[in-house]
C-alpha positions as CSV (number, residue, x, y, z in Angstrom):
1,M,14.3,2.3,27.9
2,T,11.4,-0.6,27.6
3,A,9.8,-1.9,30.7
4,E,9.5,-5.8,30.8
5,L,6.8,-6.5,33.0
6,V,6.3,-9.5,35.4
7,R,2.5,-10.7,36.0
8,G,1.1,-8.1,38.5
9,Q,3.2,-5.3,37.7
10,N,1.9,-2.0,36.3
11,H,3.8,0.7,34.2
12,P,2.7,4.3,33.7
13,L,1.7,5.4,30.7
14,T,2.9,8.6,28.6
15,Q,0.6,8.4,25.5
16,A,-2.9,8.3,24.4
17,R,-2.7,6.8,21.0
18,L,-0.8,3.5,21.4
19,E,-0.4,0.1,19.1
20,I,-0.8,-3.6,20.7
21,R,1.3,-6.3,19.6
22,V,0.9,-9.4,20.1
23,S,3.3,-12.6,19.1
24,A,2.3,-16.2,19.2
25,G,3.2,-20.2,18.5
26,T,0.1,-20.3,17.1
27,P,-3.3,-18.6,15.8
28,V,-4.8,-17.2,18.1
29,V,-8.1,-14.6,18.7
30,A,-7.2,-11.1,19.9
31,G,-10.4,-9.0,21.1
32,A,-10.6,-5.9,24.5
33,T,-12.9,-5.4,26.6
34,I,-14.1,-2.0,28.3
35,G,-15.0,-2.1,31.9
36,D,-16.5,0.5,34.8
37,E,-15.2,2.3,37.5
38,H,-15.7,-1.6,39.0
39,G,-13.8,-3.6,36.0
40,R,-17.1,-4.7,34.7
41,V,-18.5,-5.0,30.9
42,P,-22.2,-3.6,31.2
43,G,-22.9,-5.2,27.6
44,V,-21.6,-6.5,24.4
45,E,-21.4,-3.2,22.6
46,W,-18.3,-3.1,25.1
47,V,-16.3,-5.5,23.2
48,A,-14.0,-5.7,20.2
49,H,-14.0,-8.8,18.5
50,P,-13.2,-9.9,15.0
51,G,-17.1,-10.1,14.4
52,A,-16.8,-6.0,15.5
53,P,-13.4,-5.1,15.5
54,T,-14.2,-1.4,16.2
55,L,-15.2,0.7,19.0
56,P,-14.6,4.7,19.5
57,G,-11.0,4.4,20.3
58,L,-10.4,0.9,19.9
59,E,-9.5,-1.4,17.2
60,V,-8.8,-5.2,17.1
61,S,-7.7,-7.5,14.3
62,R,-10.7,-8.9,11.9
63,Q,-9.3,-13.1,11.8
64,A,-7.5,-15.3,14.4
65,A,-3.5,-15.3,13.8
66,A,0.0,-15.8,15.2
67,E,0.5,-12.0,15.3
68,H,-1.5,-9.0,15.7
69,R,-1.7,-4.9,16.0
70,L,-4.6,-3.6,18.4
71,A,-5.1,-0.1,17.7
72,V,-5.8,2.1,21.0
73,D,-6.8,6.0,21.1
74,L,-7.2,6.4,25.3
75,D,-8.3,10.4,24.4
76,A,-10.9,8.9,22.0
77,M,-12.3,6.1,25.6
78,P,-15.7,7.1,26.4
79,E,-15.7,8.8,30.1
80,A,-16.9,5.7,31.6
81,A,-14.7,3.5,30.6
82,H,-11.8,3.3,33.2
83,R,-10.5,-0.2,32.1
84,I,-9.2,-1.6,29.1
85,G,-8.6,-5.7,29.0
86,V,-7.1,-7.3,26.2
87,L,-7.5,-10.9,25.6
88,L,-6.0,-13.5,23.6
89,A,-8.0,-17.0,22.9
90,L,-7.4,-20.1,21.0
91,P,-10.3,-20.7,18.4
92,A,-12.7,-22.8,19.0
93,P,-11.7,-26.9,18.7
94,G,-12.4,-28.2,15.4
95,T,-10.4,-25.9,13.4
96,G,-7.3,-27.2,13.4
97,G,-4.9,-25.4,16.1
98,A,-3.3,-25.6,19.7
99,V,-6.0,-27.0,22.0
100,R,-4.4,-25.3,25.4
101,F,-1.9,-22.2,25.6
102,G,0.6,-24.8,27.5
103,A,1.0,-26.7,24.5
104,V,2.5,-24.0,22.5
105,A,5.1,-21.1,23.0
106,A,4.5,-18.5,25.2
107,P,2.1,-15.1,24.1
108,F,4.3,-12.6,24.2
109,V,2.6,-8.8,24.3
110,A,4.5,-6.0,23.8
111,V,3.0,-1.8,24.2
112,T,4.6,0.7,21.7
113,G,3.8,4.3,20.4
114,L,2.7,4.9,17.4
115,D,6.5,5.2,15.5
116,G,6.6,1.6,16.9
117,T,8.9,2.8,20.0
118,E,8.3,0.0,22.5
119,V,6.5,0.8,25.7
120,A,6.4,-2.1,27.5
121,S,6.0,-5.7,27.2
122,Y,4.9,-8.9,28.6
123,T,5.2,-12.6,28.2
124,I,2.9,-14.8,29.3
125,T,4.0,-17.4,31.2
126,G,2.7,-20.5,33.4
127,L,-0.4,-21.2,31.2
128,D,-0.8,-25.0,30.8
129,A,-4.9,-26.1,30.6
130,E,-6.4,-22.4,29.9
131,T,-7.8,-21.4,26.5
132,A,-7.9,-18.2,26.9
133,V,-6.4,-15.3,28.6
134,V,-6.6,-11.8,29.7
135,A,-3.2,-10.3,28.6
136,L,-2.7,-7.0,29.6
137,E,-4.7,-4.1,31.4
138,L,-5.0,-0.5,30.7
139,Y,-7.0,1.5,33.1
140,R,-7.3,5.1,34.0
141,R,-5.8,6.0,37.7
142,Q,-6.3,10.1,39.3
143,G,-6.8,11.5,35.3
144,A,-4.0,9.5,34.3
145,W,-3.9,5.6,32.6
146,K,-1.6,2.8,33.3
147,M,-1.1,-0.2,32.5
148,R,-1.3,-3.5,34.4
149,A,0.4,-7.3,33.3
150,V,-2.3,-9.3,34.1
151,G,-1.6,-13.2,32.9
152,Q,-5.5,-14.4,34.0
153,G,-6.0,-17.6,32.1
154,Y,-8.7,-19.6,31.9
155,A,-9.7,-23.2,31.3
156,G,-13.2,-22.7,30.2
157,G,-12.7,-19.9,27.2
158,L,-14.3,-17.3,26.2
159,A,-17.2,-17.9,27.6
160,E,-15.5,-18.2,31.2
161,L,-14.1,-15.5,30.8
162,L,-16.4,-12.6,29.7
163,T,-18.6,-13.9,32.6
164,D,-15.9,-13.4,35.1
165,Q,-16.3,-9.5,33.7
166,G,-19.4,-9.2,34.7
167,L,-20.7,-9.7,31.2
168,P,-24.0,-11.1,31.2
169,Q,-24.6,-12.1,27.9
170,A,-21.1,-14.0,28.4
171,H,-22.2,-17.4,26.5
172,Q,-23.8,-15.7,23.3
173,L,-21.4,-13.7,22.5
174,A,-18.4,-16.0,23.0
175,S,-20.6,-18.6,20.7
176,G,-20.9,-15.7,18.2
177,I,-16.5,-15.3,17.9
178,N,-16.4,-18.4,17.5
179,E,-18.8,-18.7,14.4
180,A,-17.4,-15.3,13.1
181,V,-13.6,-17.1,13.3
182,A,-14.8,-20.4,11.9
183,Q,-17.0,-18.5,8.9
184,G,-13.8,-16.7,8.7
185,L,-16.3,-13.8,8.7
186,A,-13.1,-10.7,8.2
187,R,-11.8,-12.7,5.4
188,S,-15.2,-11.9,3.1
189,I,-14.6,-9.6,0.1
190,S,-16.5,-6.6,-0.1
191,A,-15.5,-3.7,-2.4
192,P,-12.7,-2.3,-2.4
193,P,-12.8,1.3,-0.2
194,P,-12.1,4.6,-2.4
195,R,-8.7,4.7,-2.9
196,A,-7.2,7.7,-0.7
197,D,-3.7,8.4,-2.5
198,A,-1.0,9.3,0.0
199,D,0.3,13.1,0.3
200,R,4.1,13.1,-1.5
201,S,4.9,16.6,-0.2
202,R,8.6,16.6,1.7
203,Q,9.1,17.3,4.6
204,T,8.7,21.1,4.9
205,A,4.6,20.2,3.9
206,T,1.8,22.4,5.9
207,P,0.5,19.7,8.6
208,A,-3.4,20.3,8.2
209,S,-5.4,21.7,11.1
210,G,-6.4,19.4,13.9
211,P,-8.2,19.5,17.3
212,D,-6.0,20.1,19.4
213,Q,-4.5,22.9,16.4
214,G,-7.0,24.7,16.3
215,G,-9.0,22.6,13.8
216,P,-11.9,21.4,13.7
217,T,-14.1,20.0,16.5
218,P,-14.5,16.5,15.8
219,Q,-18.1,15.2,15.1
220,S,-18.1,11.7,14.8
221,P,-15.9,9.2,17.2
222,T,-14.6,7.5,14.0
223,P,-11.4,6.6,15.3
224,A,-8.3,8.0,13.2
225,W,-5.5,6.2,13.9
226,P,-4.4,3.8,11.3
227,T,-6.1,0.2,10.8
228,Y,-5.0,-3.4,9.9
229,G,-6.1,-5.4,7.7
230,P,-8.5,-5.1,4.7
231,G,-11.1,-2.1,4.7
232,T,-14.8,-2.6,4.9
233,P,-17.5,-0.7,3.6
234,D,-18.7,-0.1,7.5
235,T,-14.5,1.2,9.2
236,P,-13.0,4.0,8.0
237,P,-9.8,3.3,5.3
238,R,-6.9,3.2,6.5
239,P,-5.5,7.3,7.1
240,T,-2.7,6.9,4.6
241,S,-1.4,11.0,5.3
242,P,-3.2,14.1,6.8
243,Y,-2.4,16.0,3.8
244,G,-4.7,13.4,1.0
245,P,-7.6,13.6,-0.7
246,Q,-9.9,13.0,2.4
247,G,-8.5,15.7,4.2
248,A,-8.2,18.6,1.2
249,P,-10.1,21.7,2.2
250,A,-12.8,21.6,-0.6
251,A,-10.9,24.9,-2.4
252,A,-8.0,22.9,-3.1
253,A,-6.4,23.9,-6.6
254,P,-6.0,20.3,-8.7
255,Q,-3.8,18.1,-7.4
256,Q,-0.7,17.2,-9.6
257,P,0.1,13.4,-10.8
258,A,2.5,12.4,-8.4
259,S,3.1,9.0,-11.2
260,P,3.0,8.9,-14.7
261,Y,0.0,6.4,-14.1
262,D,-2.1,9.0,-12.1
263,A,-4.9,10.7,-13.8
264,P,-4.8,15.2,-12.5
265,V,-8.3,16.3,-11.0
266,T,-9.6,18.8,-12.8
267,P,-11.8,21.5,-11.1
268,S,-14.7,20.4,-13.3
269,A,-14.3,16.9,-11.4
270,A,-14.4,17.6,-8.6
271,A,-16.9,20.5,-8.3
272,S,-18.9,17.5,-9.5
273,Q,-18.2,15.4,-6.5
274,P,-21.3,14.8,-4.4
275,G,-21.1,17.6,-1.3
276,P,-22.9,17.3,2.1
277,Q,-25.6,20.7,2.1
278,G,-26.3,21.3,-1.2
279,P,-23.9,23.6,-3.1
280,V,-21.0,26.1,-2.8
281,D,-21.7,29.5,-2.5
282,P,-19.5,31.0,-4.9
283,S,-19.0,34.3,-2.6
284,S,-18.1,32.7,0.1
285,G,-17.4,29.7,-0.2
286,T,-20.3,27.6,2.4
287,R,-22.9,26.2,1.2
288,P,-26.4,28.0,2.7
289,A,-27.8,26.2,6.2
290,G,-30.8,23.4,5.4
291,P,-34.0,24.1,6.5
292,G,-34.5,24.2,10.3
293,A,-30.7,24.9,10.8
294,S,-30.3,26.1,14.6
295,G,-26.5,27.0,14.6
296,P,-23.4,26.5,12.6
297,V,-23.8,23.8,10.0
298,D,-20.3,21.6,9.8
299,Y,-19.1,21.6,6.7
300,T,-15.9,19.4,6.6
301,H,-16.2,16.2,4.7
302,P,-17.8,13.3,6.2
303,R,-15.2,10.8,5.4
304,R,-12.1,13.1,6.7
305,Q,-9.8,11.9,9.7
306,H,-10.2,14.5,12.8
307,A,-7.0,13.3,14.3
308,A,-3.7,15.1,15.1
309,P,-0.9,15.2,11.5
310,P,1.1,11.9,11.8
311,P,4.6,11.8,13.8
312,P,7.0,14.6,12.8
313,P,9.5,12.8,10.8
314,P,13.0,12.2,11.9
315,T,15.4,15.4,11.9
316,A,18.0,15.4,9.4
317,P,21.4,15.9,10.6
318,P,22.9,19.1,10.0
319,G,25.1,19.4,7.1
320,P,28.4,21.6,7.0
321,S,27.8,25.8,7.1
322,G,25.8,27.1,3.4
323,Q,25.2,22.9,2.9
324,P,21.7,21.2,2.7
325,G,21.4,19.1,5.9
326,R,22.6,15.4,4.9
327,P,20.0,12.7,3.9
328,V,17.6,10.3,6.3
329,A,15.9,7.5,5.7
330,G,11.6,8.0,5.7
331,D,12.3,12.1,6.4
332,A,8.6,12.3,4.4
333,T,5.3,12.6,6.1
334,G,3.4,9.4,7.2
335,W,1.5,7.4,10.4
336,T,4.3,4.4,9.6
337,M,8.1,4.1,8.5
338,D,6.3,1.8,5.6
339,E,4.2,5.3,4.4
340,R,7.1,7.4,5.3
341,L,9.4,5.5,3.0
342,Y,7.1,5.3,-0.1
343,N,6.0,9.2,-0.1
344,Q,9.9,9.9,0.5
345,V,10.4,8.0,-2.9
346,W,8.1,9.9,-4.4
347,G,9.4,13.0,-3.3
348,M,12.2,12.3,-4.8
349,F,10.8,11.3,-8.5
350,E,8.9,14.8,-8.1
351,D,12.4,16.4,-7.2
352,L,13.9,14.6,-10.2
353,A,11.1,15.5,-12.8
354,R,11.0,18.9,-11.5
355,T,15.4,19.8,-11.6
356,T,15.4,18.0,-15.0
357,A,12.1,20.0,-16.3
358,A,14.2,23.4,-15.0
359,Y,17.4,21.9,-16.6
360,R,15.9,21.4,-20.2
361,S,13.7,24.7,-19.9
362,A,17.1,26.7,-19.3
363,V,18.5,24.9,-22.4
364,D,16.1,25.4,-24.6
365,F,15.9,29.3,-23.4
366,A,19.5,29.5,-24.5
367,D,19.1,27.6,-27.1
368,S,16.3,30.2,-28.8
369,R,18.1,33.5,-27.5
370,M,21.5,32.5,-29.4
371,E,19.0,31.7,-32.2
372,K,17.4,34.9,-32.0
373,E,21.1,36.7,-31.8
374,L,22.1,35.0,-34.7
375,D,19.2,36.0,-36.7
376,Q,19.9,39.6,-35.8
377,V,23.4,39.2,-36.6
378,L,22.6,37.8,-39.9
379,S,19.7,39.6,-40.9
380,D,21.9,43.1,-41.0
381,P,24.2,43.6,-44.2
382,R,26.8,45.6,-42.3
383,S,26.9,43.0,-39.9
384,R,27.1,39.9,-41.9
385,L,30.7,39.8,-43.1
386,G,34.1,41.2,-41.2
387,G,35.1,41.0,-37.7
388,Q,32.2,42.6,-36.3
389,G,29.7,40.0,-37.6
390,D,32.2,37.1,-35.9
391,A,32.7,38.6,-32.5
392,A,28.4,39.3,-32.1
393,R,28.4,34.9,-33.2
394,E,31.0,34.4,-30.4
395,A,29.4,36.6,-28.3
396,A,25.6,34.6,-28.4
397,R,28.0,32.0,-28.4
398,A,29.3,32.6,-24.9
399,K,26.1,33.9,-23.7
400,H,24.7,30.4,-24.9
401,A,27.6,28.4,-22.9
402,Q,27.3,30.8,-20.1
403,L,23.3,29.6,-19.8
404,V,23.3,26.0,-20.5
405,D,27.1,25.8,-18.0
406,Q,24.9,27.6,-15.2
407,A,22.2,25.2,-15.7
408,R,24.2,22.1,-15.7
409,E,25.5,23.0,-12.4
410,A,22.1,23.5,-10.8
411,L,21.7,20.2,-11.8
412,D,24.5,18.2,-10.6
413,R,23.7,20.0,-7.1
414,D,20.6,19.1,-7.4
415,L,21.7,15.1,-8.6
416,V,24.2,14.6,-6.0
417,Q,21.9,15.6,-2.9
418,L,19.2,13.4,-5.0
419,T,21.8,10.5,-5.1
420,A,23.5,10.6,-1.7
421,E,19.3,10.1,-0.7
422,A,19.2,7.0,-2.6
423,E,21.6,6.1,-1.0
424,V,19.9,6.5,2.5
425,V,17.2,5.3,1.4
426,E,17.6,2.5,-0.5
427,P,18.9,0.0,1.8
428,A,16.5,1.4,4.3
429,L,13.3,-0.5,1.6
430,P,11.3,-3.0,2.9
431,P,10.7,-6.0,0.9
432,A,7.6,-5.2,-0.6
433,Y,10.2,-2.1,-2.5
434,A,13.7,-3.5,-2.6
435,R,15.6,-4.5,-5.3
436,W,15.9,-8.4,-5.8
437,D,19.6,-8.2,-4.6
438,A,19.4,-6.1,-1.5
439,P,20.1,-7.4,1.6
440,V,16.5,-7.3,3.2
441,W,15.6,-10.6,1.2
442,H,18.6,-12.7,3.0
443,G,16.4,-12.0,6.6
444,Y,12.4,-11.9,4.7
445,R,9.6,-13.5,7.0
446,V,6.2,-13.7,5.5
447,P,4.5,-10.5,6.2
448,T,1.1,-10.3,8.4
449,E,-0.2,-7.3,6.9
450,M,-0.1,-6.4,3.1
451,P,2.2,-3.8,2.4
452,M,0.7,0.1,0.8
453,A,2.3,-0.2,-2.4
454,L,4.5,-2.9,-4.8
455,R,8.0,-2.2,-6.9
456,L,7.5,-2.9,-10.5
457,G,10.7,-1.8,-11.7
458,D,12.6,1.5,-11.9
459,L,12.7,4.7,-13.2
460,Q,15.0,6.8,-14.8
461,L,16.1,10.4,-17.3
462,P,18.6,10.3,-19.6
463,E,20.4,14.0,-17.8
464,A,20.9,11.5,-14.6
465,A,21.6,7.9,-16.2
466,S,23.2,6.7,-12.7
467,L,20.4,7.7,-10.5
468,H,17.8,5.1,-10.6
469,I,14.0,5.9,-8.8
470,P,12.3,3.0,-7.1
471,M,8.6,2.7,-9.6
472,L,5.7,2.4,-6.9
473,V,2.3,1.6,-7.3
474,R,-0.6,0.7,-4.2
475,L,-2.1,-1.6,-3.3
476,P,-4.3,-3.2,-4.3
477,L,-3.6,-3.3,-8.1
478,E,-6.1,-0.8,-9.7
479,R,-4.7,-2.1,-13.5
480,G,-3.7,-5.0,-15.0
481,L,0.1,-5.7,-15.5
482,W,0.9,-5.9,-20.1
483,I,4.7,-7.2,-20.0
484,D,5.5,-6.8,-23.8
485,S,7.2,-9.5,-25.1
486,G,7.1,-7.8,-28.9
487,Q,9.9,-6.2,-30.5
488,G,10.9,-2.7,-28.3
489,G,13.0,-0.1,-28.5
490,A,15.5,-0.8,-26.1
491,V,17.4,1.9,-24.9
492,D,21.1,0.1,-25.7
493,G,19.3,-1.6,-28.9
494,S,20.2,-4.3,-27.4
495,Y,17.6,-7.7,-27.0
496,T,16.3,-7.8,-30.5
497,D,15.7,-11.4,-31.2
498,T,11.9,-12.8,-30.6
499,H,12.5,-15.5,-28.6
500,D,14.9,-13.9,-26.2
501,L,12.5,-11.3,-25.5
502,R,9.9,-13.3,-24.9
503,R,12.2,-15.2,-22.3
504,L,13.2,-12.0,-20.3
505,A,9.5,-11.3,-20.8
506,M,8.0,-14.1,-18.8
507,E,11.4,-13.6,-16.1
508,T,9.5,-10.8,-15.6
509,A,6.1,-12.1,-15.3
510,V,7.6,-14.1,-12.7
511,A,9.0,-11.8,-10.6
512,H,6.7,-10.0,-10.5
513,A,4.0,-12.6,-9.6
514,A,6.5,-13.8,-7.2
515,R,6.7,-10.1,-5.6
516,L,3.5,-9.9,-5.4
517,L,2.9,-13.3,-3.4
518,A,5.8,-12.6,-1.2
519,V,4.3,-9.2,0.5
520,H,0.7,-10.8,1.2
521,P,-0.1,-12.5,4.0
522,P,0.1,-16.5,4.4
523,G,-3.5,-17.5,2.2
524,E,-4.2,-13.6,0.8
525,F,-2.9,-14.2,-2.4
526,T,-3.6,-16.7,-5.4
527,V,-2.1,-17.1,-9.0
528,H,-3.0,-19.1,-12.4
529,V,-1.0,-19.5,-14.9
530,V,-2.5,-19.8,-18.4
531,D,0.5,-21.1,-20.8
532,P,-1.6,-23.2,-23.5
533,A,1.2,-23.8,-25.6
534,G,4.0,-24.6,-22.8
535,S,6.6,-22.7,-24.4
536,G,6.8,-20.8,-20.6
537,A,7.4,-24.0,-19.0
538,Q,11.3,-23.5,-17.9
539,T,10.7,-19.9,-17.1
540,L,7.3,-20.8,-15.0
541,A,9.3,-23.3,-13.2
542,P,10.2,-21.8,-9.5
543,L,6.9,-21.1,-9.5
544,V,5.6,-24.6,-10.2
545,Q,7.9,-26.4,-8.6
546,T,8.1,-24.2,-4.8
547,G,4.1,-24.6,-5.1
548,A,3.6,-21.2,-5.5
549,L,0.6,-21.9,-7.8
550,A,-2.8,-22.7,-7.3
551,G,-2.6,-25.5,-9.8
552,P,-0.4,-26.5,-12.6
553,P,-0.6,-24.0,-15.4
554,A,-3.6,-24.7,-17.7
555,L,-2.7,-25.8,-21.3
556,G,-4.5,-26.1,-24.5
557,A,-7.5,-24.2,-25.2
558,A,-9.6,-26.6,-23.0
559,G,-7.1,-25.0,-20.4
560,V,-7.9,-21.9,-21.1
561,T,-11.6,-22.1,-21.4
562,D,-11.7,-23.8,-17.6
563,I,-9.6,-21.2,-15.8
564,L,-11.1,-18.0,-17.3
565,G,-14.1,-19.5,-17.1
566,R,-14.0,-20.0,-12.9
567,L,-12.3,-16.8,-12.4
568,T,-15.5,-14.9,-14.6
569,E,-17.7,-16.8,-12.1
570,R,-15.8,-15.4,-9.2
571,V,-16.1,-12.2,-10.0
572,D,-20.1,-12.4,-11.1
573,L,-20.5,-14.6,-7.9
574,V,-18.4,-11.3,-6.0
575,Q,-19.8,-8.1,-8.0
576,M,-23.5,-9.8,-6.9
577,A,-22.7,-10.2,-2.8
578,V,-21.2,-7.4,-2.9
579,R,-24.3,-5.0,-4.7
580,A,-26.2,-7.4,-2.1
581,G,-24.9,-6.3,0.7
582,A,-24.0,-10.3,1.6
583,A,-20.4,-10.2,1.0
584,D,-20.8,-13.3,4.2
585,A,-22.7,-15.9,2.1
586,L,-20.2,-16.3,-0.9
587,P,-20.0,-20.0,-1.3
588,P,-17.7,-21.8,1.3
589,D,-15.3,-23.8,-1.2
590,L,-14.2,-19.9,-2.7
591,D,-11.3,-18.8,-2.4
592,T,-11.4,-15.2,-1.0
593,A,-8.3,-14.3,-1.7
594,Q,-6.9,-12.3,-4.5
595,Q,-6.0,-13.9,-8.0
596,L,-4.1,-13.4,-10.6
597,L,-4.4,-14.8,-13.6
598,I,-0.8,-14.5,-15.7
599,V,-1.2,-15.7,-19.4
600,N,1.3,-16.5,-21.4
601,D,1.8,-16.8,-25.3
602,F,-1.8,-14.5,-25.9
603,P,-3.9,-15.1,-28.1
604,H,-2.7,-18.6,-28.4
605,G,-5.0,-20.8,-27.4
606,F,-8.2,-18.1,-27.7
607,D,-11.2,-18.6,-29.1
608,D,-13.4,-15.5,-29.2
609,R,-15.8,-16.3,-26.5
610,A,-11.7,-16.9,-24.4
611,V,-11.4,-13.5,-25.5
612,T,-14.6,-11.9,-24.6
613,Q,-14.1,-13.2,-21.0
614,L,-10.4,-11.8,-21.0
615,R,-11.7,-9.0,-21.3
616,Y,-14.0,-9.2,-19.3
617,L,-11.6,-9.9,-17.0
618,A,-9.5,-6.9,-17.6
619,D,-12.2,-4.5,-16.8
620,E,-14.4,-5.9,-13.6
621,G,-12.1,-8.4,-12.1
622,P,-9.8,-5.4,-10.4
623,V,-12.4,-4.1,-8.5
624,V,-13.1,-7.5,-7.1
625,G,-9.6,-8.7,-6.5
626,V,-9.3,-10.5,-9.8
627,H,-5.5,-9.2,-11.6
628,L,-5.2,-9.6,-14.7
629,M,-1.1,-10.5,-16.1
630,M,-0.3,-10.3,-19.8
631,V,3.1,-11.9,-21.7
632,A,2.0,-10.9,-24.9
633,D,3.0,-9.6,-28.4
634,R,0.6,-6.7,-29.9
635,E,1.3,-7.6,-33.2
636,E,0.1,-11.4,-32.7
637,A,-2.9,-10.1,-31.7
638,S,-4.0,-8.1,-34.5
639,A,-6.0,-10.7,-36.7
640,Y,-8.6,-9.4,-34.1
641,G,-8.6,-6.1,-35.1
642,P,-9.8,-2.9,-33.3
643,L,-11.5,-5.2,-30.6
644,L,-8.1,-5.7,-28.0
645,D,-7.6,-2.0,-28.4
646,P,-9.9,-1.1,-25.5
647,L,-8.3,-4.4,-22.9
648,W,-4.8,-3.0,-24.3
649,R,-5.6,0.7,-23.0
650,S,-6.6,-0.5,-19.9
651,L,-3.6,-2.6,-18.7
652,M,0.1,-1.1,-17.5
653,R,2.4,-1.7,-20.3
654,L,6.0,-2.8,-19.0
655,T,8.8,-3.8,-21.2
656,P,11.2,-6.7,-20.1
657,V,14.6,-4.8,-21.4
658,P,15.1,-0.5,-20.5
659,D,13.0,1.2,-22.6
660,D,12.2,5.1,-23.0
661,H,8.8,4.2,-23.7
662,L,6.8,5.9,-19.8
663,A,5.3,9.6,-21.0
664,D,5.2,11.1,-17.7
665,P,2.1,14.0,-17.8
666,W,3.2,16.0,-15.5
667,V,5.9,17.4,-16.3
668,G,5.9,15.9,-20.2
669,H,9.1,13.6,-19.5
670,A,9.9,10.6,-21.0
671,W,11.2,8.0,-18.4
672,T,13.6,5.0,-19.0
673,Y,11.6,2.4,-17.0
674,E,13.7,-1.1,-16.1
675,P,12.7,-4.1,-15.1
676,P,13.1,-5.7,-11.5
677,L,14.9,-8.9,-12.8
678,V,16.9,-11.5,-10.6
679,P,20.4,-11.2,-10.8
680,P,21.3,-14.0,-12.7
681,G,22.5,-17.4,-11.0
682,S,20.6,-15.7,-7.7
683,Q,18.5,-18.2,-5.7
684,V,16.6,-15.5,-3.9
685,L,13.8,-16.4,-5.6
686,Q,13.5,-20.0,-4.5
687,R,13.6,-19.4,-1.0
688,V,11.2,-16.8,-1.0
689,L,8.7,-18.6,-2.6
690,A,9.4,-21.8,-0.5
691,Q,8.7,-19.7,2.0
692,V,5.6,-18.7,1.2
693,V,4.4,-21.4,0.7
694,A,5.6,-23.1,4.5
695,A,3.5,-20.2,5.4
696,R,0.1,-20.8,3.7
697,R,0.4,-24.9,4.4
698,S,0.4,-23.5,8.1
699,W,-2.5,-21.5,7.5
700,N,-4.6,-23.6,6.2
701,R,-4.0,-26.6,8.9
């Protein structure tokens, strides 16, 4: 049962790894201090704040926001740490926010476990002229950790608060924190960390060994909890799974691609990756110790997260005797429910791919066996005619039917289980993973963090036409999208009219853009549209009328030149800043949000220079947050010849109608892709976009 604390009340803590969630009626700055046994903060290096958000065992948010999540690992705290103070402060005057806590709703603070279970909560009431407050205090008493609801406010702001905690450089640090928040230090663009694909193993996967399971001893105080907000080169990426590439053994077998868009890792590619301490000894699998080594060398990957595996997934209720257990949403491994559902969805994809491959293989074997037996019958003149030959042919066909029936029975059994799992998982999916007709959109709220992945549609196979697997791709997008408006091979043969295909292609593009806007925090995603001929005006109405676009759709060749020039300049500036290590020195008027450019009716309005810029954005843009979505027919651009072939290959092709075009290199299936269109007559798109725009306006005040 959750403890609702009042000021001064304390509560024991039974978990070492905690999450502190803050909710306020206005953007606030969240920080934390680490104090000694007397409660004093020795120096600025003992304070976590937006300018220095990570300390051993502690991580705070990197920007001012109305909602925060702070991560705490009590086991990773230094021995000298006896008190941890959670601080909340209003941004400095002039930022457009509140000027005192008494003018806004009382801040609410909750301490939870990593599984979301709430331990204790505290509503900070009674504040008036204060601009900074010590919300909570975690303290060590006789070897055990407890928490206390403090609620001590300071009218003098952060400087007065830090001075009261004994910090000698209180005024300088307070000024630095206010400056970091004002300059948007946490929103400066940096090169994204290498993608670490989440493990898509099912519940039966064996966890990697951690320090408490006989694994290697941690060599670094690097925190191993989930991080929040965008990663930077100086902070470890969020551990999406303990079984991903960061924690995989050096001699692991090549990883099978878990989606049609993931390339397999070959042994030669793995061997080409640089490793610490020189080459590996093939005979022992270890590297020789370097000169001067006086003891055993730690050969673990330098970025490996030395931590216990994530909390175990929920246990499925036992089924009847001899029957599989009833499925449970989120029964895969992962640190959060978002990650568990992501892994579970791709586990369903793999299961369907495997069971269908087994069925097809069994049918092929039955066909080849019957063909071989019939050839043997026909090759013997004595059994070619008469009753003996007829009996042999009938026996071959009977064996064939028996094998096919057995294979179909196994397939149907697996499909029943997968269908039951899909019926449980689909209603539990968050907005980023859900269909547009899902009830979760009716309770939609603009998120404060970017999700792991995005739903781009549904996948299905002919053997299981009623079973739809969500097609999830990781965020941020690593490839642009191409919505093919040309004559496609629709499964049902419909939508052969060119005008209908173009309209559906634009509707698909609008649905994708709206979802991308909806799943990003306010101000973290910007959409531009190039519509040279104005042919998409009617379809673009939801984006235009709600004000979700960065500006009106660009018309004509002049509009194309203007937008491509601005986005190309942005890519150049960010690339130079990142390479120079000066990501916080970008021009103040530069929009640091992720950028999406929707191009309709390509190549109308494009000259050779514009085409070159478009190829440049497709190749270089995703790395620095500029993404491309093409709505085009490749045949219409054939006049450029092979010049545009690299462009088409760099984009992920999607269709506006169900189409068997998606090749799976894992088992060789051709999956049917179905786009995620909004149900006819539904106003969900307009309602969601209206909330996104309202949150953006509130954020920019």
